[in-house]
KEDOVO-342828 format. One record per atom (N, C-alpha, C, O): residue number from 1; atom name; x, y, z. Coordinates in nm, 4 decimals. Layout:
N
- n/atom/xx/yy/zz
- NUM/CA/X/Y/Z
...
// end
This chain:
84
- n/atom/xx/yy/zz
- 1/N/12.4099/13.1680/14.5834
- 1/CA/12.3872/13.1470/14.4434
- 1/C/12.2387/13.1149/14.4253
- 1/O/12.1804/13.0394/14.5031
- 2/N/12.1794/13.1727/14.3229
- 2/CA/12.0360/13.1567/14.3007
- 2/C/12.0094/13.1372/14.1515
- 2/O/12.0718/13.2008/14.0666
- 3/N/11.9156/13.0480/14.1221
- 3/CA/11.8795/13.0179/13.9843
- 3/C/11.7277/13.0015/13.9775
- 3/O/11.6688/12.9270/14.0559
- 4/N/11.6652/13.0718/13.8831
- 4/CA/11.5208/13.0618/13.8633
- 4/C/11.4957/13.0013/13.7261
- 4/O/11.5452/13.0512/13.6250
- 5/N/11.4180/12.8928/13.7235
- 5/CA/11.3820/12.8257/13.5991
- 5/C/11.2304/12.8283/13.5846
- 5/O/11.1580/12.8257/13.6841
- 6/N/11.1830/12.8335/13.4618
- 6/CA/11.0392/12.8422/13.4373
- 6/C/11.0025/12.7586/13.3151
- 6/O/11.0777/12.7526/13.2179
- 7/N/10.8857/12.6939/13.3212
- 7/CA/10.8336/12.6161/13.2094
- 7/C/10.7354/12.7005/13.1310
- 7/O/10.6698/12.7885/13.1866
- 8/N/10.7253/12.6737/13.0017
- 8/CA/10.6235/12.7422/12.9225
- 8/C/10.4866/12.6975/12.9722
- 8/O/10.4658/12.5787/12.9969
- 9/N/10.3934/12.7906/12.9870
- 9/CA/10.2617/12.7540/13.0414
- 9/C/10.1775/12.6792/12.9382
- 9/O/10.1852/12.7038/12.8179
- 10/N/10.0972/12.5873/12.9903
- 10/CA/9.9980/12.5222/12.9064
- 10/C/9.8788/12.6158/12.8934
- 10/O/9.8664/12.7114/12.9699
- 11/N/9.7921/12.5895/12.7983
- 11/CA/9.6763/12.6770/12.7754
- 11/C/9.5913/12.6884/12.9021
- 11/O/9.5478/12.5881/12.9587
- 12/N/9.5692/12.8108/12.9446
- 12/CA/9.4831/12.8362/13.0603
- 12/C/9.5483/12.8144/13.1951
- 12/O/9.4805/12.8266/13.2971
- 13/N/9.6758/12.7828/13.2005
- 13/CA/9.7440/12.7612/13.3280
- 13/C/9.8551/12.8637/13.3465
- 13/O/9.9085/12.9176/13.2496
- 14/N/9.8885/12.8893/13.4710
- 14/CA/10.0030/12.9760/13.4974
- 14/C/10.1310/12.8916/13.4848
- 14/O/10.1274/12.7703/13.5057
- 15/N/10.2418/12.9546/13.4512
- 15/CA/10.3663/12.8787/13.4321
- 15/C/10.4180/12.8190/13.5627
- 15/O/10.4005/12.8764/13.6701
- 16/N/10.4811/12.7041/13.5515
- 16/CA/10.5465/12.6409/13.6662
- 16/C/10.6876/12.6976/13.6776
- 16/O/10.7480/12.7371/13.5779
- 17/N/10.7393/12.7011/13.8001
- 17/CA/10.8749/12.7494/13.8205
- 17/C/10.9473/12.6627/13.9225
- 17/O/10.8853/12.5940/14.0036
- 18/N/11.0791/12.6676/13.9165
- 18/CA/11.1675/12.6052/14.0149
- 18/C/11.2739/12.7083/14.0474
- 18/O/11.3348/12.7662/13.9575
- 19/N/11.2962/12.7311/14.1755
- 19/CA/11.4019/12.8211/14.2191
- 19/C/11.4998/12.7406/14.3038
- 19/O/11.4601/12.6765/14.4011
- 20/N/11.6267/12.7440/14.2673
- 20/CA/11.7319/12.6749/14.3408
- 20/C/11.8198/12.7796/14.4079
- 20/O/11.8669/12.8729/14.3430
- 21/N/11.8415/12.7637/14.5374
- 21/CA/11.9243/12.8577/14.6125
- 21/C/12.0284/12.7770/14.6891
- 21/O/11.9947/12.6833/14.7615
- 22/N/12.1541/12.8137/14.6727
- 22/CA/12.2645/12.7511/14.7447
- 22/C/12.3239/12.8558/14.8378
- 22/O/12.3693/12.9610/14.7927
- 23/N/12.3237/12.8269/14.9682
- 23/CA/12.3742/12.9257/15.0640
- 23/C/12.4446/12.8565/15.1798
- 23/O/12.4124/12.7436/15.2167
- 24/N/12.5408/12.9273/15.2354
- 24/CA/12.6134/12.8752/15.3506
- 24/C/12.5334/12.9043/15.4766
- 24/O/12.4746/13.0115/15.4908
- 25/N/12.5317/12.8066/15.5689
- 25/CA/12.4594/12.8304/15.6945
- 25/C/12.5549/12.8850/15.8005
- 25/O/12.6743/12.9008/15.7751
- 26/N/12.5024/12.9133/15.9177
- 26/CA/12.5815/12.9770/16.0230
- 26/C/12.6875/12.8856/16.0836
- 26/O/12.7805/12.9337/16.1483
- 27/N/12.6748/12.7548/16.0636
- 27/CA/12.7697/12.6602/16.1220
- 27/C/12.8765/12.6154/16.0228
- 27/O/12.9552/12.5259/16.0533
- 28/N/12.8801/12.6764/15.9046
- 28/CA/12.9825/12.6442/15.8065
- 28/C/12.9409/12.5393/15.7052
- 28/O/13.0165/12.5097/15.6127
- 29/N/12.8226/12.4827/15.7209
- 29/CA/12.7704/12.3877/15.6240
- 29/C/12.7026/12.4614/15.5092
- 29/O/12.7049/12.5844/15.5030
- 30/N/12.6431/12.3860/15.4193
- 30/CA/12.5761/12.4444/15.3031
- 30/C/12.4351/12.3901/15.2915
- 30/O/12.4099/12.2739/15.3233
- 31/N/12.3436/12.4734/15.2464
- 31/CA/12.2037/12.4347/15.2295
- 31/C/12.1626/12.4579/15.0840
- 31/O/12.1936/12.5611/15.0246
- 32/N/12.0925/12.3595/15.0287
- 32/CA/12.0329/12.3722/14.8960
- 32/C/11.8827/12.3809/14.9152
- 32/O/11.8205/12.2866/14.9642
- 33/N/11.8243/12.4935/14.8769
- 33/CA/11.6806/12.5152/14.8876
- 33/C/11.6185/12.5009/14.7496
- 33/O/11.6674/12.5590/14.6527
- 34/N/11.5101/12.4230/14.7404
- 34/CA/11.4380/12.4050/14.6144
- 34/C/11.2940/12.4493/14.6357
- 34/O/11.2202/12.3889/14.7135
- 35/N/11.2558/12.5526/14.5678
- 35/CA/11.1185/12.6025/14.5749
- 35/C/11.0522/12.5740/14.4408
- 35/O/11.1051/12.6098/14.3356
- 36/N/10.9360/12.5091/14.4453
- 36/CA/10.8644/12.4746/14.3226
- 36/C/10.7185/12.5151/14.3363
- 36/O/10.6644/12.5197/14.4467
- 37/N/10.6556/12.5443/14.2239
- 37/CA/10.5138/12.5770/14.2252
- 37/C/10.4711/12.6445/14.0972
- 37/O/10.5453/12.6492/13.9991
- 38/N/10.3490/12.6969/14.1003
- 38/CA/10.2945/12.7743/13.9888
- 38/C/10.3062/12.9216/14.0253
- 38/O/10.2857/12.9589/14.1408
- 39/N/10.3387/13.0042/13.9288
- 39/CA/10.3488/13.1476/13.9548
- 39/C/10.2115/13.1993/13.9963
- 39/O/10.1123/13.1778/13.9266
- 40/N/10.2069/13.2669/14.1094
- 40/CA/10.0823/13.3190/14.1627
- 40/C/10.0049/13.2185/14.2464
- 40/O/9.8959/13.2493/14.2947
- 41/N/10.0599/13.0976/14.2645
- 41/CA/9.9918/12.9940/14.3418
- 41/C/10.0756/12.9503/14.4610
- 41/O/10.1710/13.0178/14.5000
- 42/N/10.0386/12.8372/14.5176
- 42/CA/10.1115/12.7836/14.6316
- 42/C/10.2456/12.7281/14.5861
- 42/O/10.2620/12.6848/14.4721
- 43/N/10.3412/12.7307/14.6786
- 43/CA/10.4750/12.6797/14.6494
- 43/C/10.5139/12.5761/14.7542
- 43/O/10.4583/12.5716/14.8639
- 44/N/10.6102/12.4937/14.7174
- 44/CA/10.6641/12.3933/14.8088
- 44/C/10.8137/12.4191/14.8230
- 44/O/10.8812/12.4464/14.7237
- 45/N/10.8660/12.4109/14.9447
- 45/CA/11.0070/12.4372/14.9709
- 45/C/11.0696/12.3140/15.0346
- 45/O/11.0194/12.2619/15.1342
- 46/N/11.1805/12.2678/14.9758
- 46/CA/11.2565/12.1552/15.0301
- 46/C/11.3972/12.2032/15.0586
- 46/O/11.4510/12.2875/14.9869
- 47/N/11.4574/12.1483/15.1653
- 47/CA/11.5909/12.1910/15.2069
- 47/C/11.6792/12.0685/15.2248
- 47/O/11.6394/11.9715/15.2893
- 48/N/11.7992/12.0731/15.1674
- 48/CA/11.8991/11.9678/15.1841
- 48/C/12.0234/12.0293/15.2464
- 48/O/12.0648/12.1389/15.2086
- 49/N/12.0829/11.9586/15.3424
- 49/CA/12.2034/12.0065/15.4095
- 49/C/12.3254/11.9308/15.3588
- 49/O/12.3184/11.8106/15.3331
- 50/N/12.4378/12.0019/15.3445
- 50/CA/12.5639/11.9437/15.3018
- 50/C/12.6748/11.9948/15.3922
- 50/O/12.6679/12.1066/15.4433
- 51/N/12.7777/11.9118/15.4119
- 51/CA/12.8890/11.9502/15.4975
- 51/C/12.9900/12.0388/15.4265
- 51/O/13.0541/12.1232/15.4891
- 52/N/13.0043/12.0194/15.2943
- 52/CA/13.1043/12.0976/15.2221
- 52/C/13.0444/12.1569/15.0954
- 52/O/12.9417/12.1110/15.0455
- 53/N/13.1117/12.2604/15.0445
- 53/CA/13.0631/12.3353/14.9288
- 53/C/13.0638/12.2507/14.8013
- 53/O/12.9738/12.2635/14.7183
- 54/N/13.1632/12.1655/14.7853
- 54/CA/13.1736/12.0861/14.6626
- 54/C/13.0548/11.9919/14.6439
- 54/O/12.9999/11.9820/14.5342
- 55/N/13.0153/11.9233/14.7502
- 55/CA/12.9011/11.8328/14.7380
- 55/C/12.7703/11.9112/14.7204
- 55/O/12.6799/11.8666/14.6497
- 56/N/12.7609/12.0272/14.7844
- 56/CA/12.6420/12.1109/14.7680
- 56/C/12.6327/12.1645/14.6253
- 56/O/12.5244/12.1670/14.5668
- 57/N/12.7454/12.2071/14.5696
- 57/CA/12.7476/12.2578/14.4326
- 57/C/12.7155/12.1471/14.3328
- 57/O/12.6468/12.1715/14.2336
- 58/N/12.7640/12.0265/14.3577
- 58/CA/12.7325/11.9127/14.2704
- 58/C/12.5820/11.8845/14.2721
- 58/O/12.5232/11.8579/14.1673
- 59/N/12.5196/11.8899/14.3897
- 59/CA/12.3754/11.8685/14.4003
- 59/C/12.2981/11.9801/14.3308
- 59/O/12.1962/11.9544/14.2668
- 60/N/12.3462/12.1040/14.3432
- 60/CA/12.2847/12.2194/14.2773
- 60/C/12.2854/12.1995/14.1258
- 60/O/12.1830/12.2172/14.0598
- 61/N/12.4010/12.1627/14.0714
- 61/CA/12.4134/12.1431/13.9277
- 61/C/12.3309/12.0247/13.8782
- 61/O/12.2739/12.0301/13.7692
- 62/N/12.3241/11.9184/13.9572
- 62/CA/12.2437/11.8016/13.9211
- 62/C/12.0952/11.8383/13.9178
- 62/O/12.0229/11.7970/13.8271
- 63/N/12.0497/11.9157/14.0167
- 63/CA/11.9099/11.9598/14.0209
- 63/C/11.8791/12.0506/13.9022
- 63/O/11.7733/12.0387/13.8404
- 64/N/11.9715/12.1411/13.8704
- 64/CA/11.9535/12.2299/13.7549
- 64/C/11.9429/12.1497/13.6259
- 64/O/11.8527/12.1735/13.5456
- 65/N/12.0337/12.0554/13.6053
- 65/CA/12.0336/11.9758/13.4829
- 65/C/11.9066/11.8922/13.4693
- 65/O/11.8541/11.8765/13.3591
- 66/N/11.8569/11.8385/13.5812
- 66/CA/11.7339/11.7591/13.5783
- 66/C/11.6149/11.8450/13.5357
- 66/O/11.5297/11.7995/13.4594
- 67/N/11.6089/11.9679/13.5840
- 67/CA/11.4975/12.0559/13.5479
- 67/C/11.5067/12.1009/13.4023
- 67/O/11.4044/12.1129/13.3349
- 68/N/11.6270/12.1257/13.3536
- 68/CA/11.6445/12.1639/13.2133
- 68/C/11.6002/12.0499/13.1219
- 68/O/11.5398/12.0739/13.0173
- 69/N/11.6299/11.9260/13.1611
- 69/CA/11.5853/11.8095/13.0828
- 69/C/11.4333/11.7993/13.0799
- 69/O/11.3767/11.7481/12.9833
- 70/N/11.3667/11.8473/13.1844
- 70/CA/11.2203/11.8434/13.1915
- 70/C/11.1545/11.9586/13.1164
- 70/O/11.0320/11.9702/13.1159
- 71/N/11.2349/12.0437/13.0532
- 71/CA/11.1794/12.1515/12.9727
- 71/C/11.1762/12.2875/13.0384
- 71/O/11.1173/12.3806/12.9834
- 72/N/11.2376/12.3020/13.1541
- 72/CA/11.2442/12.4322/13.2200
- 72/C/11.3536/12.5165/13.1549
- 72/O/11.4569/12.4639/13.1135
- 73/N/11.3307/12.6451/13.1464
- 73/CA/11.4262/12.7388/13.0885
- 73/C/11.4830/12.8272/13.1988
- 73/O/11.4101/12.8684/13.2891
- 74/N/11.6126/12.8567/13.1923
- 74/CA/11.6765/12.9440/13.2907
- 74/C/11.6310/13.0867/13.2643
- 74/O/11.6492/13.1392/13.1545
- 75/N/11.5716/13.1493/13.3657
- 75/CA/11.5203/13.2857/13.3525
- 75/C/11.6094/13.3872/13.4236
- 75/O/11.6186/13.5025/13.3813
- 76/N/11.6755/13.3444/13.5322
- 76/CA/11.7518/13.4387/13.6138
- 76/C/11.8603/13.3632/13.6895
- 76/O/11.8350/13.2555/13.7434
- 77/N/11.9808/13.4192/13.6939
- 77/CA/12.0884/13.3662/13.7768
- 77/C/12.1456/13.4794/13.8604
- 77/O/12.1488/13.5948/13.8177
- 78/N/12.1903/13.4448/13.9789
- 78/CA/12.2491/13.5440/14.0675
- 78/C/12.3629/13.4783/14.1447
- 78/O/12.3488/13.3656/14.1920
- 79/N/12.4746/13.5474/14.1575
- 79/CA/12.5881/13.4976/14.2320
- 79/C/12.7120/13.4968/14.1465
- 79/O/12.7062/13.4705/14.0264
- 80/N/12.8255/13.5262/14.2094
- 80/CA/12.9512/13.5336/14.1362
- 80/C/12.9896/13.4008/14.0752
- 80/O/13.0503/13.3965/13.9682
- 81/N/12.9548/13.2928/14.1421
- 81/CA/12.9908/13.1588/14.0939
- 81/C/12.8735/13.0889/14.0266
- 81/O/12.8710/12.9660/14.0193
- 82/N/12.7776/13.1644/13.9779
- 82/CA/12.6584/13.1043/13.9188
- 82/C/12.6951/13.0192/13.7974
- 82/O/12.7597/13.0680/13.7047
- 83/N/12.6535/12.8900/13.7977
- 83/CA/12.6820/12.8058/13.6822
- 83/C/12.6017/12.8490/13.5618
- 83/O/12.4913/12.9013/13.5771
- 84/N/12.6532/12.8291/13.4449
- 84/CA/12.5876/12.8711/13.3207
- 84/C/12.5228/12.7554/13.2512
- 84/O/12.4630/12.7729/13.1450
// end
């Protein structure tokens, strides 16, 4: 599952983005990847591990809601179970 959020750019700056990716790892656990940065600039990637899908999905939704509260807009979703 993948979600791309973007903030409206300030004058003279490139827009900021956050990409959230939820994926199962090879050992049956789940990973939440958070990529943040400016479009066309450097990015930062953070990874969180979870034992089960439910806790990983809860963290995914919490991260999404926090970014929406900060003014980010959903630009792209991918995945059959993508939250709306």
